N, C-alpha and C positions, 0 to 999 in steps of 0.2 A: 613694487614690493620686493623686499630682499628674500632670497631663498636661504635655507639653513646653511648652505655651503659658503655663502658670502659673509665676509667679516665686516661688521659695521664699524664706523669710526670710533665708537665708544663701546667697550665691552659691557654688556648688560649684567653687572654683578650687584647682587644684593649684599649690603654690608651690615654686619652686626658688630658693634664695638662694645666690649665689656671692660669696665674699669674695676679692678680689684687687685690688690697686691698678691693675694693667694686665692686662686679660683678652685673651689671644691669640684673635684672631678664629677661627683654625682650631679651637681647643678648643671655643669656643662653638658653632660650626657643627656640629662632630662630635657634641657633646652633644645638640643639638636633633634631629639626624637619628636618633640612637640612642634618645632619649627617645620620639620620635614612633613609631618602630617598636615599641618596648616597649609603649607604651600601646595601640596597635592590636592587638598580639598578645594582650594581656590582654583587650581588648574582644572578640576572637574566641573566647577561651577561657571567658569568663564567660557563664553561662546567660541572665542578664538582658539582655545586650547583644550576644550572638552574632549575631542576625539583622541588626542595624544595621551591624555591621562585616563581614558576609559578602558584601555586595553593594556595587558601586561606583555612584555616588560615595560614598566613605566620609565619615563626619562630619569636618569640618575642625577641626583643632586650632589654635586661635588664641591669641595671646599678647599680653599687655600687660606693662608693666614700670614699676618705680620704683627709685630709688636711695635707700638709707637707710644713712647712715654710710659704711662701706667695703663695703657689700653691694649687689649688683645683684639685685633680686628680680623673678623672672619669674612671672607669674600666667597659668595656662593653663586653658582651658575648651573644650569641644567645641561647635561650631555646625553647624547644618544646612548642607550644602554648596550648596544652591541659593538659599536666601534669607537665610543668615547669622543665623538666630534661634538663641539659646542653647539647647542641649540639656541642660537641667538634670538630668533623671533619668539620661540616658546618662553625662554627666560624673560625676555623683555615684557611680553604680555602678562605673564604670570606674576612677576614682581610688581608691575604697575597695578594690577588688580588687587594683589595682596596688600600693598600699602594703602590703597583706597579703602578696602574692607577694614583693615586694622585701624586706620584713622577714624572712619565712621563709627566703628565699635567703641573706640576710646571716647569720642565726642558724645556718645549716647550714654556713657556711664553716669550713674547718679553723682551729683555734686557732693563735695565734702559736707559733713554735718556742721552744726553750729560751733562745735569745739574743734574743728579742723580734722577730725578723724574721717577717713574714707568710708563711705557707705558701701556695705558689701552687697553683692548681687544675691538675691534670694536663691538659695540652692534648690529649694523644692519646686521652683518654677522651671518648666522645660525651656530649652533654648529654641529660638525661632527657627534656626537652621543649624546644620552641621558646621558650616563656616563660622557662625557666631560662637559655637561651642569651642571650636579650635582657637579662635581669637582670644577667648577668655582664658583658655589654658596657656596660651603664649604670654598673655599679660601677667599671669601669675608667675610663670617661670622667669620672666625678665625682672620682676620686682625682687627676686631673690638676690640679685647682684647689686653691688654698691651703686653702679650706674650702668645703664644699658642704652645704646643708641641703635636704631634701625634706620637705614637710609638706602635710597635708590634714586639716582639721577636728580639730586638736589632736594628731594623730599626727605625730611628728617623727623623722626619721633624719638624723643629722649625720655626715659623713665629713670628717676632717681628717688628711690624710696616712694613716698606718697606724691612726689612732684612729677608732673607730666608736662612736656613741652612738645608741641606739634608745629613744625615749620613748613 
């Protein structure tokens, strides 16, 4: 097993790609807040990372970015809050669990109705867990963009309007 001080062959970065010629700052800000909350909730829910996310200061979620064609690609990784060293194992385990939760949440959504409209989740029903509540919030934020892709180590989820693709 790798320790947090050892650098793995592949940096465990979660990537969010947003396609839009003009990105509203309020959409980006809201997405980042919801994403950070979802990742922390998954971290608290995961056996391998629960201890790290249960006490403050929590790992810091840091972002770098690049622009490719018409996409703004955000690359995220967790770092130690006191010395800013990358937390490879925590990042890897959290992002893996996050994508699994998000994929399962999306697969369990109601199918489109007869006329192609998406069926909404009933708001008056409570969520099964805090993780599911966070996944729903993230889905709503990602739908605001023309196209949004979430990926980690070959696992890809693309949301484009009412279209959803899980690879």
